[in-house]
C-alpha positions in Angstrom: 124.6 205.6 -1.9 127.7 207.0 -3.0 126.7 209.0 -5.9 123.5 210.3 -3.0 126.3 210.8 -0.1 128.1 213.3 -2.5 124.6 215.5 -2.7 123.9 217.3 0.0 120.2 217.4 -0.4 119.8 213.7 -1.8 116.3 212.6 -0.4 115.6 209.5 1.2 119.9 209.2 1.4 119.7 208.6 5.4 116.9 205.7 5.5 118.8 204.1 2.3 122.0 204.1 4.0 121.0 202.9 6.7 119.0 200.0 5.1 122.3 199.0 3.1 125.2 199.4 4.9 124.4 195.9 7.6 125.3 194.3 4.1 128.5 195.5 3.3 132.1 194.6 3.5 134.8 196.3 5.3 136.1 198.1 2.1 132.8 199.3 0.7 131.9 200.5 4.1 135.9 202.4 4.0 134.6 203.8 0.5 131.6 204.8 1.9 132.9 206.9 4.7 135.2 208.8 2.5 132.1 210.5 0.5 130.7 213.0 3.3 131.0 214.0 6.4 127.5 212.3 7.3 128.3 209.0 5.5 131.6 209.0 7.4 129.4 208.9 10.5 127.2 205.8 9.6 129.7 203.8 8.2 131.7 204.0 11.5 128.8 203.1 13.5 129.8 200.7 16.2 127.3 198.3 15.8 128.0 198.2 11.7 131.9 197.1 12.5 130.7 194.7 15.6 128.4 192.9 13.2 130.8 193.0 10.7 133.8 191.3 13.1 131.3 188.5 14.3 130.7 187.5 10.5 134.1 187.9 9.2 136.2 186.3 12.5 134.8 183.6 14.0 137.9 184.1 16.7 136.3 186.8 18.1 134.0 185.2 20.2 137.1 183.4 21.5 140.2 186.0 21.8 139.7 188.7 25.0 140.2 192.4 24.0 140.5 195.7 26.0 137.5 197.4 27.1 138.3 199.8 24.4 138.8 197.3 21.7 135.2 195.5 22.7 133.8 196.2 19.2 133.8 198.5 16.6 136.6 199.4 13.7 139.3 199.2 16.1 138.2 195.4 17.0 137.7 194.3 13.6 141.2 195.8 12.5 143.4 194.4 15.5 142.2 190.7 14.1 142.4 191.6 10.5 146.1 192.8 11.1 146.1 189.3 13.2 144.7 186.8 10.9 146.3 188.7 7.5 149.6 189.8 8.9 151.5 191.5 6.4 155.4 190.6 5.9 157.1 193.7 7.5 160.6 192.1 7.0 162.3 195.3 5.5 162.8 195.0 2.2 165.2 198.0 1.9 167.3 199.1 4.4 168.6 202.9 4.3 172.3 204.1 3.8 174.2 205.4 6.7 173.6 208.6 5.5 169.9 208.7 6.5 171.2 208.9 10.2 172.9 211.1 12.4 174.3 210.5 15.8 173.9 212.1 18.9 176.6 212.5 21.5 176.7 213.6 24.9 180.1 213.9 26.8 179.8 214.4 30.6 182.3 214.8 33.5 180.4 213.6 36.3 176.8 215.3 36.0 177.9 218.3 34.1 177.9 218.4 30.2 181.3 219.2 28.5 180.3 218.7 24.9 177.9 217.2 22.6 175.2 217.4 20.1 174.3 215.6 16.5 177.1 214.6 14.3 177.5 213.3 10.8 178.6 209.6 10.2 180.4 207.4 8.1 181.6 204.1 7.2 185.6 203.7 7.9 188.1 201.0 8.5 188.7 200.9 12.4 192.1 201.3 13.5 192.0 198.4 16.0 191.2 195.6 13.9 190.0 194.2 10.6 186.8 195.6 10.7 184.3 198.4 9.9 183.0 201.5 12.1 180.9 204.3 12.4 183.2 207.2 12.8 182.4 210.3 14.0 184.4 213.8 13.2 184.5 217.7 14.5 181.8 217.1 16.9 183.8 219.2 19.3 184.1 222.3 17.5 184.7 224.8 20.7 187.5 222.5 21.9 186.0 221.5 25.1 187.7 218.1 25.3 191.0 219.7 24.9 193.3 219.3 28.2 193.6 222.9 29.0 190.0 223.4 28.7 188.9 220.7 31.1 192.0 221.7 33.3 190.3 225.1 33.7 186.4 223.9 34.0 187.6 221.4 36.3 191.2 222.6 38.2 190.9 220.3 41.2 190.3 216.9 39.4 193.7 215.0 38.9 192.0 212.0 36.6 189.4 213.1 34.3 188.9 209.7 33.1 187.5 208.2 36.9 184.2 210.7 35.8 184.1 211.0 32.4 181.0 209.4 30.7 179.5 209.3 27.2 175.6 208.8 25.9 174.9 208.1 22.7 172.2 207.7 20.7 171.1 207.4 16.8 168.9 210.0 15.4 166.8 208.8 11.7 166.1 212.0 9.6 163.4 210.6 7.6 160.6 210.5 10.6 162.7 212.5 13.4 163.0 209.6 15.4 165.8 208.6 18.2 167.1 204.7 18.8 169.1 204.6 22.4 172.6 202.7 22.3 174.8 204.1 25.6 174.0 205.6 28.4 177.0 207.1 30.6 179.6 204.6 29.6 182.6 204.7 31.4 186.4 204.7 30.7 187.1 201.1 30.3 190.8 201.0 32.3 192.0 198.3 29.8 196.1 197.3 29.9 195.9 196.9 26.6 194.9 200.2 25.5 197.4 202.6 28.0 199.7 203.2 25.3 197.1 204.0 22.9 195.9 207.3 21.8 192.3 205.5 22.1 189.9 205.6 25.2 187.2 203.2 25.0 183.8 203.8 26.7 181.7 201.0 27.8 178.5 200.0 30.2 180.3 197.3 32.3 178.7 193.9 31.6 177.1 193.2 35.1 175.5 197.0 34.8 173.6 195.9 31.0 171.0 193.9 32.3 170.0 195.6 35.2 169.7 199.5 34.2 169.3 198.9 30.6 172.4 201.5 30.0 173.6 199.8 26.8 170.6 198.5 24.4 170.6 195.4 22.8 171.1 194.5 19.4 171.3 190.8 19.0 170.4 188.6 16.3 166.8 187.6 15.9 168.2 183.8 15.2 171.0 184.2 18.2 171.3 182.6 21.3 173.4 183.5 24.2 176.0 180.8 25.0 175.7 181.9 28.8 173.8 184.3 31.0 177.1 186.4 31.5 177.1 186.8 27.8 176.3 190.5 27.4 174.6 189.9 23.8 175.5 192.3 20.9 175.7 196.3 22.0 177.9 199.2 21.2 180.8 200.5 22.4 182.5 203.7 22.1 186.2 204.9 21.6 187.7 209.0 21.6 191.0 209.2 20.0 193.9 211.9 20.5 194.1 211.0 24.1 196.3 213.3 26.4 198.2 211.6 29.5 200.8 213.4 31.4 204.2 211.4 32.4 201.8 208.6 35.3 199.3 207.6 32.2 196.9 209.8 33.7 194.3 210.9 31.0 194.6 215.3 30.8 192.2 215.4 27.8 191.8 215.0 23.8 193.8 216.8 21.0 191.8 215.0 18.1 187.7 215.7 17.6 187.2 211.9 16.2 185.1 209.2 18.0 184.6 205.7 16.3 181.5 203.4 17.2 181.1 199.9 16.7 178.5 196.9 17.6 180.5 194.0 19.1 178.5 190.5 19.7 180.9 189.7 22.4 184.7 191.2 23.4 186.2 188.6 21.5 184.5 189.1 18.0 185.3 192.4 17.4 182.9 194.8 15.9 180.4 193.7 13.1 180.3 195.1 9.4 178.4 198.3 8.7 175.5 196.4 6.8 174.9 194.6 9.8 174.7 197.5 11.9 172.4 199.0 9.9 170.1 196.2 9.2 169.9 195.9 12.9 169.0 199.3 13.9 166.7 199.4 10.9 164.6 196.7 12.7 164.9 197.5 16.1 161.7 198.3 17.7 162.9 201.0 20.2 162.6 204.0 17.9 160.7 206.7 20.1 
């Protein structure tokens, strides 16, 4: 039949194929559909795949299906994936250079700076763990005290309305993975004398507005409902404060991104972060 399908004027091909196709298996029908356009039309006929589905999967009569999957190839394919489930566990996890970080910093509803940034592993300044470091993302100097004061001359404390949104960009397929939306400055007494400014989504907000995507270990269980789970937080370096400790801007174009399972554990190692990014089902 395959040889006859390649011959444009093969006598009796249509009648022969019509009689033989109901006895073919899935692989044979797929091979026939690749021979010619006329063979493809016959091999993809809905009645052939409906009958094949009933013969191959006895569960087809019991398992409900959406109206558009009541018969045909898509119904067969769905049941085949169900009962012959492939092992989709990632055996190879991309390195950090497979990703970029998209960063957007706003003051209120107005954009200050942002864009795609290269990311690299570094030892964090604030603890014995690795972090994802971003450098030179503010090439235009929009975060410097003079630039912020010029754009918003009536603002007393820029930390009150400053927010950061972050996502991951995967270079191979141009997809994005959400991390943070409008993370706010954390006013922590332990950080007031530091050059860092931390940004995070409040714990009571994470579960209601999805502003911080969760990256829990698949086998982990939260100790209680107040545990926000694993999420990213963000820090900007080079903070400039006046004599009253009010945030006026940033001199250094350096940022730090980390994944924390809880506030007391600190950041996860980079290999754990990369694995959880890779395993996430939220790429868009």
